[in-house]
C-alpha positions in Angstrom: 144.3 -69.6 -69.2 146.1 -68.7 -66.0 144.6 -65.2 -66.1 141.2 -66.6 -66.6 141.6 -68.9 -63.6 142.8 -66.0 -61.5 139.8 -64.0 -62.5 137.5 -66.8 -61.5 139.3 -67.3 -58.3 139.0 -63.6 -57.5 135.3 -63.6 -58.4 134.6 -66.5 -56.2 136.5 -64.9 -53.3 134.6 -61.6 -53.7 131.3 -63.6 -53.9 132.3 -65.4 -50.7 133.0 -62.2 -49.0 129.7 -60.6 -50.1 127.8 -63.7 -49.0 129.7 -63.6 -45.7 128.9 -59.9 -45.2 125.2 -60.4 -45.9 125.0 -63.5 -43.6 126.7 -61.5 -40.9 124.3 -58.6 -41.3 121.3 -61.0 -41.0 122.6 -62.8 -38.0 123.6 -59.7 -36.1 120.4 -57.7 -36.8 118.2 -60.6 -35.7 119.4 -59.8 -32.2 119.3 -56.0 -32.5 116.1 -55.1 -34.4 113.5 -56.7 -32.0 114.8 -54.6 -29.0 112.0 -52.4 -27.6 109.9 -52.8 -30.8 106.5 -54.3 -31.6 106.9 -57.8 -33.0 105.1 -56.7 -36.2 107.5 -53.8 -36.6 110.6 -55.9 -35.9 109.4 -58.5 -38.4 109.0 -55.9 -41.1 112.5 -54.5 -40.6 114.0 -58.0 -40.5 112.2 -58.9 -43.8 113.7 -55.9 -45.4 117.2 -56.8 -44.1 116.9 -60.4 -45.1 115.8 -59.7 -48.7 118.3 -56.8 -49.2 120.8 -57.0 -46.4 123.1 -54.1 -47.2 120.4 -51.7 -48.5 118.1 -52.7 -45.7 120.8 -52.1 -43.1 121.5 -48.6 -44.5 117.7 -47.8 -44.4 117.5 -49.1 -40.9 120.4 -47.0 -39.7 118.7 -43.9 -41.2 115.2 -44.6 -40.1 115.3 -47.3 -37.4 115.6 -45.0 -34.4 112.3 -43.3 -33.6 113.5 -41.3 -30.6 114.7 -37.7 -30.4 118.0 -36.6 -29.1 118.9 -37.1 -25.4 118.9 -33.4 -24.9 115.3 -33.0 -26.2 114.1 -36.0 -24.1 115.7 -34.7 -20.9 114.2 -31.2 -21.5 110.8 -32.7 -21.9 111.2 -34.8 -18.8 112.3 -31.6 -16.9 109.2 -29.8 -18.1 106.9 -32.6 -17.0 108.5 -32.7 -13.5 108.1 -28.9 -13.2 104.4 -29.1 -14.2 103.7 -32.0 -11.8 105.4 -30.2 -8.9 103.7 -26.9 -9.4 100.2 -28.4 -10.0 100.3 -31.2 -7.4 97.7 -29.4 -5.3 95.2 -29.7 -8.2 92.9 -32.6 -7.7 91.4 -34.0 -10.9 88.3 -35.6 -9.3 87.1 -32.3 -7.9 86.8 -30.9 -11.4 84.7 -33.8 -12.6 82.9 -35.2 -9.6 80.1 -36.7 -11.8 82.4 -38.4 -14.3 82.4 -42.2 -14.4 85.4 -43.9 -12.8 86.8 -44.9 -16.1 87.0 -41.3 -17.3 88.9 -40.3 -14.1 91.2 -43.2 -14.8 91.9 -41.9 -18.3 92.6 -38.4 -16.8 95.1 -40.0 -14.4 96.8 -41.8 -17.3 97.2 -38.5 -19.1 98.5 -36.8 -16.0 101.1 -39.6 -15.5 102.3 -39.6 -19.1 101.9 -36.0 -20.2 101.8 -34.1 -16.9 99.2 -31.6 -17.8 96.2 -31.3 -15.4 92.4 -31.5 -16.0 91.0 -28.0 -16.2 87.4 -26.8 -15.6 85.7 -23.4 -16.4 86.4 -23.3 -20.1 84.3 -22.3 -23.1 84.6 -24.5 -26.2 83.6 -23.8 -29.7 83.9 -26.3 -32.6 84.9 -24.7 -36.0 84.2 -26.8 -39.1 84.5 -24.0 -41.8 88.0 -23.8 -43.3 87.8 -20.0 -43.8 85.8 -19.6 -40.6 88.8 -20.8 -38.5 91.2 -18.4 -40.4 88.8 -15.5 -39.9 88.5 -16.2 -36.1 92.3 -16.6 -35.8 92.9 -13.3 -37.7 90.4 -11.4 -35.4 92.0 -12.7 -32.3 95.5 -11.7 -33.5 94.2 -8.3 -34.4 93.0 -8.0 -30.8 96.3 -9.2 -29.2 97.9 -6.9 -26.6 100.9 -8.9 -25.4 101.8 -12.0 -27.5 100.8 -14.3 -30.3 102.1 -17.9 -30.5 101.4 -19.7 -33.7 102.5 -23.3 -34.4 101.6 -25.5 -37.4 103.0 -28.5 -39.2 102.6 -26.8 -42.5 102.5 -23.1 -43.3 102.1 -21.9 -46.9 101.6 -18.4 -48.0 98.9 -17.2 -50.4 97.0 -14.0 -50.9 93.4 -15.2 -50.2 93.7 -17.5 -47.1 97.0 -17.1 -45.3 97.9 -13.7 -46.5 95.4 -12.0 -44.2 96.8 -13.9 -41.2 100.3 -12.8 -42.0 99.1 -9.2 -42.4 97.4 -9.5 -38.9 100.7 -10.7 -37.4 102.6 -7.9 -39.1 100.1 -5.4 -37.6 100.6 -7.0 -34.2 104.3 -6.6 -34.4 104.0 -3.0 -35.4 102.0 -2.2 -32.3 104.5 -3.9 -30.0 103.0 -7.4 -29.7 105.5 -10.3 -29.6 104.7 -12.7 -32.4 106.4 -16.1 -32.4 105.9 -18.7 -35.2 106.8 -22.4 -35.2 106.6 -24.6 -38.3 107.9 -28.1 -39.1 111.0 -27.8 -41.3 110.2 -30.5 -43.9 106.5 -30.1 -43.6 106.7 -26.5 -44.8 109.9 -26.6 -46.8 108.1 -28.7 -49.5 105.4 -26.0 -50.0 106.0 -23.6 -52.8 106.9 -20.1 -51.7 108.7 -21.3 -48.5 111.7 -19.0 -48.8 109.5 -16.0 -49.6 107.5 -16.8 -46.5 110.4 -16.8 -44.1 111.8 -13.6 -45.7 108.5 -11.9 -45.2 108.3 -12.9 -41.5 111.9 -11.8 -40.9 111.3 -8.5 -42.5 108.2 -7.9 -40.4 110.0 -8.7 -37.1 108.1 -11.9 -36.6 110.2 -14.4 -34.7 110.1 -17.8 -36.3 111.8 -21.1 -35.8 111.8 -24.4 -37.7 110.7 -27.4 -35.7 112.9 -30.5 -35.9 115.2 -29.0 -38.6 117.5 -31.2 -40.6 120.7 -29.3 -40.4 123.6 -31.8 -40.4 126.3 -29.1 -40.7 124.9 -27.5 -37.5 125.0 -31.0 -35.9 121.2 -31.1 -35.9 120.4 -34.5 -37.4 117.9 -37.2 -36.5 115.7 -39.7 -38.3 114.4 -37.6 -41.2 110.8 -38.5 -40.8 110.4 -37.5 -37.2 108.1 -34.5 -37.5 106.3 -32.0 -35.2 102.7 -32.3 -36.4 101.0 -30.1 -33.8 98.6 -27.2 -34.5 98.4 -24.6 -31.8 97.5 -20.9 -31.7 97.6 -18.9 -28.4 96.8 -15.3 -28.0 97.7 -13.4 -24.8 97.1 -16.6 -22.7 93.4 -16.0 -23.0 92.3 -17.9 -26.2 93.7 -20.9 -27.9 93.0 -22.9 -31.1 93.9 -26.5 -31.9 92.7 -29.2 -34.3 93.5 -30.7 -37.7 93.9 -27.7 -40.0 97.3 -26.4 -41.2 98.0 -22.8 -42.0 97.6 -23.1 -45.8 94.9 -22.8 -48.4 92.4 -25.7 -48.6 94.0 -27.3 -51.7 97.4 -27.3 -50.0 99.0 -25.4 -52.8 99.2 -28.6 -54.9 98.5 -28.3 -58.6 97.4 -32.0 -58.6 94.7 -31.2 -56.0 93.5 -28.1 -57.7 93.2 -30.0 -61.0 90.7 -32.5 -59.5 89.0 -30.0 -57.2 90.4 -31.7 -54.0 90.1 -29.7 -50.8 90.7 -30.6 -47.1 87.8 -30.8 -44.6 89.0 -29.8 -41.1 87.9 -29.6 -37.5 89.3 -27.0 -35.1 88.3 -25.9 -31.6 88.5 -22.5 -30.0 89.2 -22.5 -26.2 88.9 -19.8 -23.6 89.6 -20.3 -19.9 92.2 -21.9 -17.6 92.9 -24.7 -20.2 94.7 -22.1 -22.4 97.6 -22.2 -19.9 98.3 -25.8 -21.0 98.5 -24.8 -24.6 101.0 -22.1 -23.6 103.2 -24.7 -21.9 103.3 -27.0 -24.9 104.1 -24.1 -27.2 106.8 -22.8 -24.8 108.3 -26.3 -24.6 108.5 -26.7 -28.4 109.9 -23.1 -28.8 112.6 -23.7 -26.3 113.6 -27.0 -27.9 114.5 -25.1 -31.1 116.7 -22.3 -29.9 118.3 -20.3 -27.0 115.3 -18.3 -25.9 113.8 -20.1 -23.0 110.1 -19.5 -22.5 109.9 -22.1 -19.8 111.5 -20.1 -16.9 108.0 -19.0 -15.9 106.5 -22.4 -15.9 105.5 -22.2 -12.2 103.7 -18.9 -12.9 102.0 -20.4 -16.0 100.9 -23.4 -14.0 99.4 -21.2 -11.4 97.4 -19.3 -14.0 95.9 -22.6 -15.1 93.6 -22.4 -12.1 93.7 -18.7 -11.3 92.2 -17.6 -14.6 88.5 -16.7 -14.3 86.1 -19.2 -15.6 85.0 -18.7 -19.2 82.4 -21.5 -19.4 81.4 -24.9 -18.1 83.6 -27.2 -20.2 86.2 -29.5 -18.6 89.2 -30.6 -20.6 92.8 -31.9 -20.5 95.6 -31.4 -23.1 97.7 -34.5 -24.0 101.0 -33.9 -25.7 102.6 -37.0 -27.3 105.5 -38.0 -29.5 109.0 -39.4 -29.5 110.1 -37.0 -26.8 108.1 -39.0 -24.3 108.9 -42.4 -23.0 105.4 -43.7 -23.8 103.0 -43.4 -26.8 100.7 -41.1 -24.8 98.0 -40.8 -27.5 97.8 -44.5 -28.3 97.5 -45.4 -24.7 94.7 -42.9 -24.2 92.8 -44.1 -27.3 93.0 -47.7 -26.2 91.9 -46.9 -22.7 88.9 -45.0 -23.9 87.9 -47.6 -26.5 88.1 -50.5 -24.0 86.0 -48.4 -21.6 83.2 -47.7 -24.0 79.9 -49.4 -23.3 77.5 -47.9 -25.8 79.0 -46.0 -28.7 82.3 -45.1 -30.5 82.4 -42.7 -33.3 85.8 -42.2 -34.9 87.0 -40.0 -37.7 90.6 -40.4 -39.0 91.9 -39.5 -42.5 94.8 -42.0 -42.0 93.7 -45.1 -40.2 96.6 -47.5 -39.9 96.3 -48.9 -36.4 98.8 -51.1 -34.6 97.6 -54.4 -33.2 96.6 -53.0 -29.9 94.3 -50.4 -31.4 92.9 -52.7 -33.9 92.0 -55.3 -31.3 90.5 -52.6 -29.0 88.2 -51.4 -31.8 87.2 -54.8 -33.1 86.7 -56.1 -29.5 84.4 -53.1 -28.8 82.3 -53.9 -31.8 82.2 -57.6 -30.8 81.0 -56.9 -27.3 78.1 -54.8 -28.5 79.4 -51.3 -28.7 78.1 -49.4 -31.7 81.3 -48.5 -33.6 81.5 -46.3 -36.6 84.5 -45.1 -38.5 84.7 -42.2 -40.9 87.5 -42.3 -43.5 88.3 -40.9 -46.9 87.1 -42.7 -50.0 90.4 -41.8 -51.6 93.1 -40.1 -49.5 95.9 -37.9 -50.7 98.6 -40.4 -49.8 98.3 -43.5 -52.0 100.5 -45.8 -49.9 98.7 -44.9 -46.6 95.3 -45.3 -48.4 96.2 -48.8 -49.5 97.6 -49.7 -46.0 94.4 -48.4 -44.5 92.2 -50.4 -46.8 94.0 -53.6 -45.7 92.2 -53.4 -42.3 88.7 -52.9 -43.7 87.8 -56.6 -43.9 88.7 -57.3 -40.3 86.8 -54.2 -39.1 83.7 -55.0 -41.1 83.6 -58.7 -40.0 83.8 -57.5 -36.4 80.8 -55.3 -36.9 82.4 -51.9 -37.4 80.4 -49.6 -39.7 82.7 -47.8 -42.1 81.6 -44.6 -43.8 83.7 -43.3 -46.7 83.7 -39.5 -47.3 83.4 -38.9 -51.1 86.5 -38.2 -53.2 88.2 -36.0 -54.2 87.7 -34.3 -50.8 90.1 -35.3 -48.0 88.3 -35.7 -44.7 91.2 -34.5 -42.5 89.4 -34.2 -39.2 90.8 -36.3 -36.3 88.3 -36.9 -33.5 86.5 -39.6 -31.4 83.4 -39.6 -29.2 83.1 -42.2 -26.5 79.6 -43.0 -25.2 78.1 -39.7 -23.9 81.1 -38.9 -21.8 84.3 -38.1 -23.7 85.5 -36.3 -26.8 89.1 -36.4 -28.1 90.3 -34.3 -31.0 93.4 -32.6 -32.2 96.3 -33.3 -34.6 96.7 -37.0 -34.0 95.7 -39.5 -36.7 95.0 -43.1 -35.7 98.1 -44.5 -37.4 101.5 -45.7 -36.4 103.2 -42.5 -37.6 101.1 -40.4 -35.2 101.8 -42.8 -32.4 105.6 -43.3 -32.8 107.1 -40.6 -35.1 105.1 -37.4 -34.8 104.8 -34.9 -32.0 101.1 -34.5 -31.6 98.6 -32.7 -29.5 95.2 -34.1 -28.4 92.5 -32.4 -26.4 90.2 -34.5 -24.2 86.9 -33.0 -23.3 84.5 -34.4 -20.7 80.7 -34.4 -20.5 77.6 -34.7 -22.7 77.8 -31.2 -24.2 81.0 -31.6 -26.2 79.9 -35.1 -27.3 76.6 -33.6 -28.6 78.5 -31.0 -30.5 80.9 -33.5 -32.1 78.0 -35.8 -33.0 76.5 -32.9 -35.0 79.7 -32.6 -36.9 79.9 -36.4 -37.6 76.2 -36.4 -38.5 77.1 -34.0 -41.3 79.9 -36.3 -42.4 77.5 -39.3 -42.5 75.0 -37.3 -44.5 77.4 -37.1 -47.5 79.4 -40.3 -46.9 78.7 -43.8 -48.3 78.6 -46.8 -46.1 80.9 -49.6 -47.1 79.5 -53.1 -46.7 81.4 -56.4 -46.4 79.6 -57.7 -49.5 81.0 -54.8 -51.5 84.5 -55.1 -50.1 84.6 -58.8 -50.9 84.3 -58.1 -54.6 87.8 -56.6 -54.8 90.2 -58.0 -57.3 93.2 -60.2 -56.1 95.6 -57.5 -57.3 93.9 -54.9 -55.2 94.2 -57.1 -52.1 97.8 -57.7 -52.8 98.6 -54.0 -53.1 96.8 -53.2 -49.9 98.6 -56.0 -48.0 102.1 -54.9 -49.3 101.3 -51.3 -48.3 100.2 -52.6 -44.8 103.6 -54.3 -44.4 105.5 -51.1 -45.2 103.4 -49.1 -42.8 104.8 -51.1 -39.9 108.4 -49.9 -40.5 108.4 -47.4 -37.7 
């Protein structure tokens, strides 16, 4: 009997200790989690910690900090200061004297946050064909004389699509061209054939580096889901590519995608002219963040070439880098500024549309004040949780007057772009979701004038021709369980 009483006493004591620990975690984290976070994000973290205190705390410690290391942030700040100093003589308004005041205001915002200047005298070509982009990239690499810089979130080798690109890079190295390749560590590691790919590049003399590697034994550790999502190709400082497409075959080497005939629809842009110098700076910054070779020592020279290069066309543009290496969410601030400035039309394409409150209010407010707003999304995306989170916003958007077009499954509409009135186009690697705003390093190209808007509208007209418009009446017929799943997914999406 005594032993039984001792066991009960011990159990009660352990229970009291456990309750005390959980209560302490809850009380302490109430005063920590909200610091420098959106209220909705803080509430989501606190809910997780209140329901499962110990597990929630561990997850928070692993994923709660969405900033890069101090070294990376300081290096990015140093790069920005160097660019601003060496390009301070470049006046943005002289490049776009006919632009509306709100456009010049957005240009100044980008300059303040991302440092890179507005550049005139460029030629711009939109590329919608998956293989067309790869063919153009291969031809430019085959014509390279000095260097080739390649940066993608995902690289996956295959014989038909990426194989010819690798062969072109191998030929370039053989004739003395410096070829440098950056790829996101986790983004590419999960693709089959990864180790064969890096062995092939090493054997060919291609210099390669992993972006944001998870290497705890080398003291390189951070929140695991901070990723470099940029897509950049630069050849000889004369031509550059950017957009949504990764360097992988259109089914992403996924057996599940091939089984249902799923492919990715992309949008890339080819740039010639002074703006290419900005792409060089972004690549050089990312390369220097991942190793000892510093490509940034010639930043002043690179900045000078931004305006000394001969004109290649009449397009005016500005490159906007963003991500956790910056103090502000550069892409989100730009998107909100442009959306609030729209007076006639907003046409948005995003495969993963999970906005924060500020972006959601900007879009719905635009529709409510008479702007014609249309949103192109996937009927069924490749990421189930994100798809459900995205769907949780449809009712509010539809009630505000936003027209939603769903690109037919199983295809993934992966383009990321927006046209504002007849004045501005933004496109690049950034989705309109909280991951792209807070966790991913992204690159966005802003183009000014009616010509790029006209070209982008042709692209989105093609999307509309095959898409199906979603109506509020249709959406109201969803089952209660569908609504519940969407709302739960929406809550998880705020844990940034």
